[in-house]
N, C-alpha and C positions, 0 to 999 in steps of 0.2 A: 504494500500500500504506500503510495507516495505521500509526502508530507502535507500537501494541500488537501487531499482527501481525508487524511487523518485529522487535520485541524478542523475541517468542516464537520466530520463525524463527532468529534469532541464538543464542538459548538452546539450542534443539534442535541446531543445527549444532555448537555448542561442546560439548554433551554427547556427540554422536557422535564428534567428534574426540578428546575425552578418553578415551572408551571404546576407540577404536582404538589410541591410544597406550598405554593400560594393557594391552591385549591383546598388543601387540607386545613390551612389556617383560616380561610374564609368559612369553611364548613363548621369548624370548631367554634368560631366566634358567633355564627348564626345560631348554632345549637344552644349555646349558653344564654342567648338573649331571647329565645323562644319561651313564652309563658302561656301555657294552655289554660283555657277557661273551664272551670268546673262549677257545678252547683253544689249547695250544701249536701244534698242527698248523695251525689256522686262521691264526694269526699268521704262521707261517713261510711260508704260501701267500700272504701279503700282504693278507689280508682286513681287517686293522686298519691304520689310517693310521699313518705314521711318528711324527707328533707328537700324535696324538689320545690323549686320556685314556680308558682303558678298563679293564675287569676281566679278569684272567687267572684261569681256573679249571682245576683238575686235582688231581693227587695229588703230594705232595712225594716225589721220587724217592729210593729207598733209597740210603744212603751218600753223599748229595750235600750235606748240611748242613755248613757250615763257619762258624766264628766265631772270630776271633782273641781270645786271652785279654785281658780288660780292655777290650774294644771293643764298641761297639753295632752295628758293621757285620756283617751276616749275609749269606751267599750260599748259595743252594741251587738245585736244578733242579725245575721243575714238569713233570709228564708227563701225557699223556692216553691213553697206550698207543700212539699213532702217532708222537709226537715229544716231545722234551724241550726246554725253554727255560730258560736261566740267569736267575736272579732275584737282584737285590741289594736289600737293605733296611737302613736305619739306624733303629734304634729298639728298643723293647721288644716282643718277640714275644708273642702270646697264650699263656697257660699250656698250652692244649691243642695247640699247634703241635708237630708231630713228623713224622718221616719216615713214609712210607706212609699218610699221612692226607690228607683233603680240605682244600684251601686255596683261598681266593679272595683275590687281591691286586689292589689298585687302583693304577694308575700309568701310566707311559709307556715306550715303547721308546727306548733310547739305543744306537744301533748294533745289535748282535745280542743285547743284554741288556735285560731288562725291569727297570726301576727302580721299585720299589714305594713308594708313599706310605702305604699302609695294608694290613695283613694280617688276614684273618679266618680262623679255624680252625674245624673242625667242632665241634659241641657235645657229642655223645656217640657211643657206639659205632654207632648206627644212622642218625644224621643225616648227610645230604649235601645241599647246596643243590640244589633241583630242576633249575636250569639246568645245573649241573655233572653231576648224575646223568644227565640226558638225554643230554648230549654224551658222557659216559663210556660210557653204554649203547650209543650208536651206535658208538663205537670198539671195544667188546667184540664187538658183532655183526660188525663189519667183519673183525675178526681171529679170529672164531669161538672166542671165549674166554668161559667162564662168568663172569658178573658176580659179584663178591664179595657175599655176603649175599643174593643173588637180588633179588626185587622189593622186599623189606623195606628194602634199603639206600637206596632213593630216598625213603623216607618220613621 
């Protein structure tokens, strides 16, 4: 093999190796940032890993919100109609956060409590995240209950 061909072959092999490493790094980064959405019933059935970071979606249960005066620590329960899950969060809650409203929390399970790192609240009277709306709709069908707002609530 002459030196020019050898140099080209090494160059091509180097590019293939670099592309493979770059692809592996991108795949690893994306996998770490993926947070799957689960409802309280799915979490209690064990569908979410113990230490995995994921999103919890549902409605803030009525009468469940508690915050000590002068504290940033909040606790509340999220429900999907099938089950309720206690949530703890330290920080400033969104302005639109309130009981009986849709919420998506990102965090991890610690024992039987979901510890949230981020809380997202619904944006207006008719908005609910599609994933949450779909899963809540399944719960309404299962319990033979009319969905609040009908088909418009999912838009």
